[in-house]
C-alpha positions as CSV (number, residue, x, y, z in Angstrom):
1,M,-3.7,-15.4,-7.7
2,T,-4.7,-13.4,-10.7
3,L,-2.5,-11.0,-12.2
4,R,-4.8,-8.0,-10.7
5,N,-4.5,-9.1,-7.3
6,Y,-0.4,-9.7,-7.7
7,L,-0.2,-6.0,-9.1
8,I,-2.3,-4.9,-6.1
9,L,-0.2,-6.7,-3.9
10,C,3.1,-5.4,-5.3
11,A,1.9,-1.9,-5.1
12,A,0.8,-1.8,-1.6
13,G,4.1,-3.8,-0.6
14,S,6.0,-0.8,-2.4
15,V,4.0,2.0,-0.9
16,L,4.3,0.4,2.5
17,T,8.2,0.3,2.2
18,V,8.3,3.4,1.1
19,L,6.2,5.0,3.9
20,V,8.2,3.2,6.4
21,L,11.7,4.5,5.1
22,L,10.4,8.0,5.0
23,L,8.5,7.9,8.4
24,V,11.1,5.9,10.5
25,P,14.6,7.6,10.2
26,S,16.6,4.7,11.8
27,I,15.5,2.1,9.4
28,G,16.0,4.6,6.6
29,Q,19.6,4.9,7.7
30,T,20.0,1.3,8.0
31,V,19.1,0.6,4.7
32,E,20.9,3.5,3.0
33,G,24.1,2.3,4.9
34,L,23.5,-1.4,3.7
35,L,22.8,-0.2,0.1
36,I,26.0,2.1,0.0
37,A,28.1,-0.8,1.3
38,F,26.9,-3.0,-1.2
39,L,27.7,-0.9,-4.1
40,S,31.0,0.3,-2.9
41,S,32.1,-3.5,-2.1
42,N,30.8,-4.4,-5.8
43,A,32.5,-1.1,-7.7
44,T,35.0,-2.1,-10.1
């Protein structure tokens, strides 16, 4: 896989992830809850 193809794949995956988080509220809330739980458990 060339660098150009890898960068295109990463960009497409990032855009798709952001769109899913914005357009599907239940998934966005789940991810937000997991992030808050992770951050609060690792806070010192």
